[in-house]
C-alpha positions as CSV (number, residue, x, y, z in Angstrom):
1,F,0.0,0.0,0.0
2,T,1.1,3.5,-0.7
3,K,1.0,6.1,2.1
4,K,-1.8,7.9,0.3
5,G,-3.8,4.8,-0.1
6,L,-3.3,3.8,3.5
7,L,-4.6,7.2,4.7
8,A,-7.6,6.9,2.5
9,S,-8.4,3.5,3.8
10,M,-8.1,4.7,7.4
11,E,-10.4,7.6,6.7
12,S,-12.9,5.2,5.2
13,C,-12.8,2.9,8.2
14,G,-13.2,5.8,10.5
15,A,-16.3,7.0,8.7
16,T,-17.7,3.4,8.9
17,V,-17.0,3.3,12.6
18,L,-18.6,6.7,13.1
19,G,-21.6,5.7,11.1
20,F,-21.9,2.4,13.0
21,L,-21.7,4.3,16.3
22,A,-24.2,6.8,15.1
23,S,-26.6,4.0,14.1
24,I,-26.1,2.4,17.6
25,G,-26.8,5.8,19.2
26,L,-29.9,6.3,17.1
27,A,-31.2,2.8,17.8
28,G,-30.5,3.4,21.4
29,L,-32.5,6.6,21.4
30,V,-35.4,4.9,19.6
31,F,-35.3,2.0,22.1
32,A,-35.2,4.5,25.0
33,A,-38.1,6.5,23.5
34,H,-40.1,3.3,23.1
35,K,-39.4,2.1,26.7
36,L,-40.3,5.5,28.1
37,G,-43.6,5.6,26.2
38,L,-42.6,8.6,24.1
39,V,-43.4,6.8,20.8
40,Y,-46.8,5.7,22.0
41,Q,-47.6,9.2,23.2
42,L,-47.0,10.5,19.6
43,F,-49.9,8.5,18.3
44,H,-52.3,8.4,21.3
45,K,-53.9,11.4,22.8
46,V,-53.8,12.3,26.5
47,G,-57.2,13.7,27.5
48,T,-56.0,16.2,30.2
49,K,-59.5,17.8,30.4
50,S,-61.5,14.6,30.4
51,P,-63.4,13.8,33.6
52,R,-63.4,10.1,32.8
53,H,-61.6,7.6,35.1
54,G,-60.4,4.0,35.0
55,G,-63.3,2.8,37.1
56,E,-65.5,3.3,34.0
57,S,-63.2,1.1,31.9
58,V,-63.5,-1.7,34.5
59,A,-67.3,-1.3,34.7
60,E,-67.5,-1.5,30.9
61,V,-65.7,-4.8,30.9
62,L,-67.8,-6.2,33.7
63,R,-71.0,-5.2,31.9
64,A,-69.8,-6.8,28.6
65,H,-69.2,-10.0,30.5
66,G,-72.8,-10.1,31.8
67,V,-71.9,-9.3,35.4
68,K,-75.1,-8.4,37.4
69,F,-73.7,-8.0,40.9
70,V,-70.6,-6.6,42.4
71,F,-70.0,-7.5,46.0
72,T,-67.8,-5.3,48.0
73,L,-66.7,-3.7,51.3
74,V,-66.2,-0.1,50.3
75,G,-62.8,1.6,50.2
76,G,-61.3,4.7,48.6
77,H,-59.0,2.5,46.4
78,I,-62.0,1.0,44.6
79,S,-64.6,3.8,44.8
80,P,-64.3,4.7,41.1
81,I,-65.2,1.1,40.2
82,L,-68.2,1.0,42.4
83,V,-69.5,4.4,41.3
84,A,-69.1,3.5,37.6
85,C,-70.7,0.1,38.0
86,E,-73.8,1.6,39.7
87,K,-74.1,4.1,36.8
88,M,-74.0,1.3,34.3
89,G,-76.8,-0.7,36.0
90,I,-74.7,-3.2,37.8
91,R,-76.0,-3.8,41.3
92,I,-73.6,-3.0,44.1
93,V,-74.0,-5.2,47.2
94,D,-71.9,-4.0,50.2
95,T,-71.2,-6.5,53.0
96,R,-69.9,-6.3,56.5
97,H,-66.8,-8.3,55.9
98,E,-64.7,-8.5,52.7
99,A,-64.5,-12.3,52.9
100,T,-68.3,-12.4,52.6
101,A,-68.1,-10.4,49.4
102,V,-65.8,-13.0,47.9
103,F,-68.0,-15.9,49.0
104,A,-71.1,-14.2,47.6
105,A,-69.3,-13.8,44.2
106,D,-68.2,-17.4,44.3
107,A,-71.8,-18.5,44.8
108,V,-73.0,-16.4,41.8
109,S,-70.5,-15.9,38.1
110,G,-70.0,-20.1,37.2
111,T,-66.3,-19.6,37.0
112,P,-64.5,-22.5,38.8
113,G,-62.3,-20.5,41.1
114,P,-61.2,-17.0,42.1
115,V,-59.1,-14.6,39.9
116,F,-57.1,-11.8,41.5
117,I,-56.6,-8.6,39.6
118,E,-54.8,-5.6,41.1
119,F,-55.6,-2.0,40.0
120,P,-53.0,0.6,41.0
121,I,-55.0,3.5,42.4
122,D,-53.5,5.9,39.9
123,T,-55.2,4.0,37.1
124,L,-58.6,4.4,38.5
125,Y,-59.0,8.2,39.2
126,P,-59.4,11.0,36.6
127,Y,-56.4,12.9,35.2
128,H,-56.8,16.1,37.2
129,L,-56.8,14.3,40.5
130,V,-53.9,12.0,39.7
131,C,-51.9,15.0,38.3
132,K,-52.5,16.8,41.6
133,E,-51.2,13.8,43.6
134,F,-48.1,13.5,41.3
135,A,-47.1,17.1,41.8
136,V,-43.8,17.3,43.6
137,K,-44.3,19.7,46.5
138,N,-40.6,20.5,47.2
139,P,-38.7,19.3,44.2
140,P,-34.9,19.1,44.4
141,K,-33.2,22.1,42.7
142,G,-31.0,21.9,39.7
143,L,-30.7,19.1,37.1
144,M,-31.9,16.4,39.5
145,G,-35.2,18.2,40.2
146,K,-35.8,18.7,36.5
147,I,-35.2,15.0,35.8
148,V,-37.6,13.9,38.7
149,A,-40.3,16.3,37.5
150,W,-39.9,15.1,33.9
151,Y,-40.1,11.4,34.8
152,L,-43.2,11.8,36.9
153,N,-45.0,13.9,34.2
154,N,-44.0,11.3,31.6
155,H,-45.3,8.5,33.7
156,L,-48.6,10.4,34.0
157,M,-48.8,10.9,30.2
158,N,-48.2,7.1,29.8
159,L,-51.1,6.3,32.1
160,F,-53.6,8.4,30.2
161,A,-52.3,8.2,26.7
162,G,-55.1,6.7,24.6
163,A,-57.0,5.8,27.8
164,W,-60.4,6.6,26.3
165,E,-60.0,5.1,22.9
166,N,-62.6,2.5,21.8
167,R,-61.5,-1.1,22.6
168,D,-63.1,-4.5,22.2
169,V,-64.2,-5.6,25.7
170,S,-66.2,-8.7,24.6
171,P,-65.4,-11.9,26.5
172,L,-62.5,-14.0,25.4
173,P,-63.3,-17.6,24.4
174,V,-62.9,-20.1,27.2
175,Q,-61.0,-23.3,26.4
176,I,-62.5,-26.3,28.3
177,P,-60.8,-29.6,27.9
178,Q,-63.0,-32.4,26.5
179,A,-62.8,-36.1,26.2
180,T,-61.9,-37.4,22.8
181,D,-64.3,-39.6,20.8
182,D,-62.0,-42.6,21.2
183,Q,-62.0,-42.1,25.0
184,V,-65.7,-41.9,25.1
185,Q,-66.0,-45.0,23.0
186,K,-63.7,-46.9,25.3
187,C,-65.8,-45.9,28.3
188,I,-69.0,-47.0,26.4
189,E,-67.5,-50.5,26.0
190,L,-66.4,-50.7,29.7
191,V,-69.8,-49.5,31.0
192,S,-71.8,-51.8,28.7
193,R,-70.0,-54.8,30.2
194,A,-70.3,-53.8,33.8
195,K,-72.8,-55.6,36.1
196,K,-72.3,-53.4,39.2
197,P,-71.2,-49.9,38.0
198,V,-71.2,-46.9,40.3
199,I,-70.8,-43.1,39.5
200,V,-69.3,-40.8,42.1
201,L,-69.9,-37.1,41.2
202,G,-68.0,-34.2,42.5
203,S,-68.7,-30.4,42.4
204,Q,-66.8,-30.0,39.1
205,A,-69.5,-31.9,37.3
206,T,-71.9,-28.9,37.8
207,L,-69.7,-26.4,36.0
208,P,-70.6,-25.0,32.5
209,P,-71.0,-25.6,29.6
210,S,-73.4,-28.5,30.1
211,P,-76.7,-27.5,31.8
212,T,-77.3,-29.4,35.0
213,D,-80.7,-30.6,33.7
214,D,-79.0,-32.2,30.8
215,I,-76.6,-34.0,33.1
216,R,-79.5,-35.1,35.3
217,K,-81.3,-36.6,32.3
218,A,-78.1,-38.4,31.2
219,L,-77.7,-40.0,34.6
220,E,-81.3,-41.1,34.7
221,D,-81.0,-42.6,31.3
222,L,-77.9,-44.6,32.3
223,G,-79.7,-45.9,35.4
224,I,-76.3,-46.3,37.2
225,P,-76.3,-45.8,41.0
226,C,-74.8,-42.4,41.9
227,F,-73.2,-40.9,44.9
228,L,-73.4,-37.2,44.9
229,G,-70.8,-35.1,46.7
230,G,-70.3,-31.4,47.2
231,M,-72.2,-29.1,44.9
232,C,-73.7,-32.1,43.0
233,R,-76.0,-32.8,45.9
234,G,-79.5,-32.4,44.6
235,M,-78.5,-33.2,41.1
236,L,-81.1,-36.1,41.0
237,G,-83.8,-34.5,43.2
238,K,-84.7,-35.7,46.7
239,D,-86.2,-39.2,45.9
240,S,-84.4,-40.6,42.9
241,P,-84.1,-44.4,42.7
242,I,-80.5,-44.2,41.5
243,H,-79.3,-41.7,44.1
244,I,-77.6,-43.6,46.9
245,R,-76.9,-41.7,50.1
246,Q,-75.6,-44.3,52.5
247,N,-72.8,-46.9,52.8
248,R,-70.7,-45.5,50.0
249,Q,-67.6,-47.4,51.1
250,G,-69.3,-50.8,50.9
251,A,-70.8,-50.0,47.5
252,L,-67.4,-49.0,46.1
253,K,-65.8,-52.2,47.4
254,D,-68.6,-54.3,45.6
255,A,-68.6,-52.4,42.4
256,D,-67.0,-53.8,39.3
257,L,-66.7,-50.4,37.6
258,V,-66.4,-46.9,39.2
259,L,-66.7,-43.7,37.3
260,L,-65.1,-40.7,39.1
261,A,-66.8,-37.8,37.5
262,G,-65.1,-34.7,38.8
263,T,-64.3,-36.5,42.0
264,V,-60.8,-36.5,43.5
265,C,-59.1,-39.3,45.3
266,D,-58.2,-37.2,48.4
267,F,-59.1,-37.9,52.0
268,R,-62.7,-38.2,51.2
269,L,-62.1,-41.4,49.3
270,G,-59.3,-42.6,51.6
271,Y,-56.8,-41.3,49.0
272,G,-58.0,-44.1,46.7
273,R,-57.9,-46.9,49.3
274,T,-61.7,-47.0,49.3
275,L,-61.7,-48.2,45.7
276,N,-61.6,-51.9,44.9
277,R,-58.3,-52.7,43.1
278,R,-60.2,-55.3,40.9
279,S,-62.7,-52.7,39.7
280,K,-62.4,-50.9,36.4
281,I,-61.8,-47.2,37.3
282,I,-62.7,-44.4,34.9
283,A,-61.5,-41.0,36.1
284,V,-62.6,-37.7,34.5
285,N,-61.3,-34.4,35.6
286,R,-60.5,-31.0,34.0
287,D,-57.3,-30.7,36.0
288,K,-54.5,-33.3,35.3
289,T,-53.1,-33.0,38.8
290,Q,-56.4,-33.7,40.4
291,L,-57.2,-36.4,37.9
292,L,-54.2,-38.5,38.9
293,K,-54.0,-37.5,42.6
294,N,-52.5,-40.4,44.7
295,S,-52.7,-42.7,41.6
296,D,-50.2,-45.6,41.5
297,I,-50.0,-45.5,45.3
298,F,-53.5,-46.6,46.5
299,W,-55.3,-46.8,43.2
300,K,-54.8,-46.9,39.5
301,P,-57.2,-45.7,36.8
302,T,-58.1,-48.0,34.0
303,L,-58.8,-44.9,31.9
304,A,-57.9,-41.3,32.9
305,I,-59.5,-38.6,30.9
306,Q,-58.6,-34.9,31.2
307,G,-61.9,-33.3,30.3
308,D,-65.1,-31.8,31.5
309,A,-67.1,-34.3,33.6
310,G,-70.5,-33.0,32.9
311,S,-70.1,-33.0,29.1
312,F,-68.6,-36.4,29.3
313,L,-71.6,-37.9,31.1
314,V,-74.0,-36.4,28.4
315,R,-71.9,-38.0,25.6
316,L,-71.6,-41.3,27.4
317,S,-75.4,-41.5,27.9
318,K,-76.0,-40.8,24.2
319,G,-73.5,-43.5,23.2
320,L,-75.2,-46.0,25.5
321,K,-78.7,-45.1,24.3
322,G,-81.0,-48.1,25.1
323,H,-78.6,-49.6,27.6
324,R,-79.4,-49.5,31.3
325,C,-77.6,-50.8,34.4
326,P,-79.1,-54.1,35.6
327,E,-81.9,-53.0,37.9
328,E,-81.2,-55.4,40.8
329,W,-77.9,-53.6,41.5
330,P,-79.3,-50.1,42.3
331,Q,-82.3,-51.7,44.0
332,S,-80.1,-53.6,46.4
333,L,-78.1,-50.4,47.2
334,K,-81.4,-48.5,47.6
335,A,-82.6,-51.1,50.0
336,G,-79.5,-50.6,52.1
337,D,-80.2,-46.9,52.0
338,T,-83.7,-47.4,53.4
339,T,-82.4,-49.5,56.2
340,K,-79.7,-47.0,57.2
341,E,-82.1,-44.0,56.9
342,N,-84.7,-45.8,59.1
343,A,-81.9,-46.3,61.7
344,N,-81.0,-42.6,61.4
345,R,-84.6,-41.6,62.0
346,A,-84.8,-43.9,65.0
347,K,-81.7,-42.2,66.4
348,A,-83.3,-38.8,65.9
349,D,-86.1,-39.9,68.3
350,E,-83.6,-40.6,71.1
351,K,-83.4,-38.1,73.9
352,T,-80.1,-36.4,74.4
353,E,-78.8,-35.7,77.9
354,H,-79.4,-32.0,77.5
355,H,-81.3,-29.8,75.0
356,L,-82.7,-31.0,71.6
357,N,-81.5,-33.9,69.5
358,P,-79.8,-32.3,66.5
359,L,-80.9,-35.1,64.2
360,K,-84.6,-34.4,65.1
361,V,-84.2,-30.7,64.3
362,L,-82.6,-31.5,60.9
363,H,-85.3,-34.0,60.0
364,R,-88.0,-31.5,60.9
365,V,-86.4,-28.7,58.8
366,D,-86.0,-31.1,55.9
367,E,-89.7,-32.1,56.1
368,L,-90.9,-28.5,56.2
369,M,-88.6,-26.6,53.8
370,A,-90.1,-25.5,50.5
371,E,-89.5,-27.5,47.3
372,D,-87.6,-24.6,45.8
373,S,-85.2,-24.3,48.8
374,I,-81.5,-23.8,48.5
375,I,-79.3,-25.1,51.3
376,V,-76.1,-23.4,52.3
377,A,-73.8,-25.5,54.5
378,D,-71.4,-23.7,56.9
379,G,-70.0,-25.6,59.8
380,G,-68.5,-28.8,61.0
381,D,-70.4,-31.3,63.2
382,F,-73.9,-30.0,62.8
383,V,-73.4,-29.5,59.1
384,G,-71.8,-33.0,58.7
385,S,-75.0,-34.5,60.1
386,A,-77.1,-32.3,57.8
387,A,-75.3,-33.7,54.8
388,Y,-76.7,-37.1,55.7
389,I,-80.3,-36.0,56.5
390,M,-81.2,-32.9,54.5
391,R,-82.2,-33.6,50.8
392,P,-81.7,-30.8,48.3
393,R,-84.7,-30.7,46.0
394,G,-82.9,-30.2,42.7
395,P,-79.6,-29.3,40.9
396,M,-77.6,-26.3,42.2
397,R,-79.6,-26.3,45.5
398,W,-76.8,-27.3,47.8
399,L,-73.8,-24.9,48.4
400,D,-70.9,-26.0,50.6
401,P,-67.2,-24.9,50.9
402,G,-65.7,-27.9,49.3
403,A,-62.8,-30.2,50.4
404,F,-61.0,-27.6,52.5
405,G,-64.1,-27.0,54.7
406,T,-63.6,-23.2,54.7
407,L,-65.6,-21.8,57.6
408,G,-67.5,-18.5,57.1
409,V,-69.0,-19.2,53.7
410,G,-72.6,-19.1,55.0
411,G,-73.4,-15.4,54.8
412,G,-71.8,-14.9,51.4
413,F,-73.1,-18.0,49.8
414,A,-76.7,-17.3,51.0
415,L,-76.5,-13.7,49.8
416,G,-75.4,-14.7,46.4
417,A,-78.0,-17.5,46.2
418,K,-80.9,-15.2,47.3
419,L,-79.9,-12.5,44.7
420,C,-79.8,-15.1,41.9
421,R,-83.0,-16.8,42.9
422,P,-85.1,-14.3,44.9
423,E,-88.2,-16.5,44.8
424,S,-86.4,-19.4,46.5
425,E,-86.3,-20.1,50.2
426,V,-82.6,-20.0,51.2
427,W,-81.5,-21.9,54.3
428,I,-78.1,-21.6,56.0
429,V,-77.2,-24.5,58.2
430,Y,-74.7,-23.1,60.7
431,G,-72.6,-24.5,63.4
432,D,-72.4,-22.1,66.4
433,G,-68.6,-21.8,65.7
434,S,-69.0,-20.9,62.0
435,L,-71.8,-18.5,62.7
436,G,-69.3,-16.2,64.4
437,Y,-67.6,-15.5,61.0
438,S,-70.7,-14.0,59.3
439,A,-73.3,-13.2,61.9
440,A,-73.0,-9.5,61.0
441,E,-74.3,-10.3,57.5
442,I,-77.8,-10.4,58.9
443,D,-77.4,-6.6,58.6
444,T,-76.6,-7.1,55.0
445,F,-79.6,-9.3,54.4
446,T,-81.8,-6.6,56.0
447,R,-80.4,-3.6,54.1
448,H,-80.4,-5.4,50.7
449,K,-83.8,-7.0,51.2
450,T,-82.5,-10.5,50.8
451,P,-84.2,-12.5,53.6
452,V,-82.9,-15.9,54.4
453,I,-83.4,-18.4,57.2
454,A,-80.4,-19.5,59.4
455,V,-80.6,-22.6,61.6
456,V,-77.8,-22.6,64.2
457,G,-76.9,-25.9,65.9
458,N,-75.8,-24.4,69.2
459,D,-73.9,-26.9,71.3
460,A,-71.4,-24.4,72.8
461,C,-68.5,-26.3,71.2
462,W,-66.3,-26.8,68.2
463,S,-67.6,-30.4,68.2
464,Q,-66.0,-31.5,65.0
465,I,-62.6,-31.0,66.6
466,S,-63.5,-32.0,70.0
467,R,-64.7,-35.4,68.8
468,E,-61.1,-36.4,67.9
469,Q,-59.1,-34.1,70.2
470,V,-60.5,-35.4,73.4
471,P,-60.1,-39.2,72.8
472,M,-56.7,-38.7,71.1
473,L,-55.1,-36.1,73.4
474,G,-57.3,-36.1,76.5
475,S,-58.1,-32.4,76.5
476,N,-61.0,-30.2,75.3
477,V,-58.8,-27.1,75.3
478,A,-59.9,-24.3,73.0
479,C,-63.0,-26.3,71.9
480,G,-65.5,-24.9,74.3
481,L,-67.8,-22.1,73.5
482,A,-70.9,-20.7,75.3
483,F,-74.6,-21.0,74.7
484,T,-74.6,-17.5,73.3
485,D,-77.9,-15.6,72.6
486,Y,-77.4,-15.5,68.9
487,H,-81.1,-14.8,68.4
488,I,-80.6,-11.4,70.2
489,V,-77.8,-10.7,67.8
490,A,-80.1,-11.3,64.9
491,N,-82.7,-8.9,66.3
492,G,-80.0,-6.3,66.8
493,Y,-79.1,-6.5,63.1
494,G,-82.7,-6.0,62.0
495,G,-83.6,-9.6,61.6
496,K,-85.9,-11.9,63.7
497,G,-84.3,-14.3,66.1
498,Y,-85.9,-17.3,67.9
499,L,-84.4,-19.3,70.8
500,V,-85.4,-22.9,70.5
501,G,-84.8,-25.3,73.4
502,R,-86.0,-28.6,74.8
503,E,-89.1,-27.0,76.2
504,D,-90.1,-26.0,72.6
505,E,-89.8,-29.6,71.2
506,D,-93.6,-30.1,70.9
507,R,-94.0,-26.8,68.9
508,L,-90.8,-27.1,66.8
509,S,-92.8,-27.4,63.6
510,D,-94.8,-24.3,64.4
511,I,-91.6,-22.3,65.1
512,I,-90.1,-23.3,61.8
513,R,-93.2,-22.4,59.9
514,Q,-93.3,-19.0,61.7
515,A,-89.7,-18.4,60.6
516,Q,-90.7,-19.2,57.0
517,K,-93.6,-16.8,57.2
518,E,-91.3,-14.0,58.6
519,C,-88.8,-14.7,55.7
520,R,-91.6,-14.5,53.1
521,E,-92.6,-11.1,54.6
522,G,-89.0,-9.8,54.1
523,K,-87.3,-10.6,57.5
524,A,-84.0,-12.5,57.7
525,T,-84.7,-15.0,60.5
526,L,-82.4,-17.0,62.8
527,L,-83.3,-20.1,64.8
528,N,-80.8,-20.4,67.7
529,V,-81.4,-24.1,68.4
530,L,-79.8,-25.5,71.6
531,I,-78.7,-29.0,70.8
532,G,-77.2,-31.9,72.8
533,K,-74.6,-34.5,72.0
534,T,-75.1,-37.7,69.9
535,N,-72.7,-40.4,68.6
536,F,-74.1,-40.0,65.1
537,R,-71.4,-40.2,62.3
538,E,-68.6,-40.7,64.8
539,G,-65.5,-41.5,62.8
540,S,-67.0,-40.5,59.4
541,I,-65.9,-37.9,56.9
542,S,-68.4,-35.7,55.2
543,V,-68.2,-34.9,51.5
């Protein structure tokens, strides 16, 4: 190379490097502008004079999704949402405890579980209020002060840039897993060969998309004996010949095929040990983890299907059209039911050492409740007994907290149920322990004109715990309560309370009918029933 050529080459390389660096610098500036929202702000207007706020956007989405009720305990951080919902015709129902609001919503929307969404407060209020809050009162002087002020103002612009532009708020499609045609066909073949099949339904079988009436018809067409757990109670009405209520463990041991439709092999089925290892086991569940819970330890599915249990039962019934379970099998199980229930009724007639026999109280309520009644279960021992005695009249007429036995659901579940079905008689079966969680919601029932009837089994004890704690550990510590005047609490909150003791045994029916009358006339009523101890269901687990 000549000296002149070398210099020219160096100049060319320098220009290339400078150009490359300039490109990097420009790209960096564009990237920074993008990350800081400056590019977005160029194309989307900030309505600095608009009175609109983010609560309106939330309300628009809720309305588009068909939400009719918003349950809440009011607070400044959510006020814009509540005000906007009210203006858009969504009913605001305020409760006395925020947990009640969650339980009420759980009882109403059909979505299988809660979803948590957090709204930062600066996204909910109008521009002029947020701008006022963002203003730095004593900004640092010099360059740093200017940088802080610019950053806060830029953040404010990003919050409101394009905030009021039209957007599609229609519901997104929901993907629900379904059994394949091959899986359904395999089940058809297994069921058609079974002589002693049993179906165990869990709460999941009541979820959309299949209407519960379609599922009920499918079960009746199949003619297979059914055990109904959780929210499925009532699926077959109160007197179905294929609904078996007693001796589930024995039936599962005798069965040659068991269909677990939305039922999980957790403690309620002995983690799978209750199942006969020689039986054909078909498990259907939306959740793969729940579908195979404890499998290959105590049980093994013949066929495991990740899919919607309700839809599966409808398809199975259609595939088995004309086929019915041999009638002598459900008849034999039903005969065992009758024997057991007669024994339970005889036990209800026994005198307890103190107060009223809780079984007699529950039988009497079951006999007198209206045919359109909805039963809400909230408690331990008293509610566990109710699960054996009280018969929901139809699908979606039994609400309970599920496997985890969450106490305190009573007030919220009943509130949601009464709002959805205002013509129905709504009963809460409370233990005296669980009542303490939501007794204040009698005020909510009164203010929102949603009268319900609460039956409190008051034995002054956390009896579900005491039953095991005392024989195992020899102490009743922390299990004792008092025979509190819960009926007076109900009166104080605007309802009507009744104290029911042994001296009222002969007029128990009259008191229940009077409570029903008060409820029809718009009063939330509470029966504070003093109950004694029995040995009913000792060692059993309620589902």
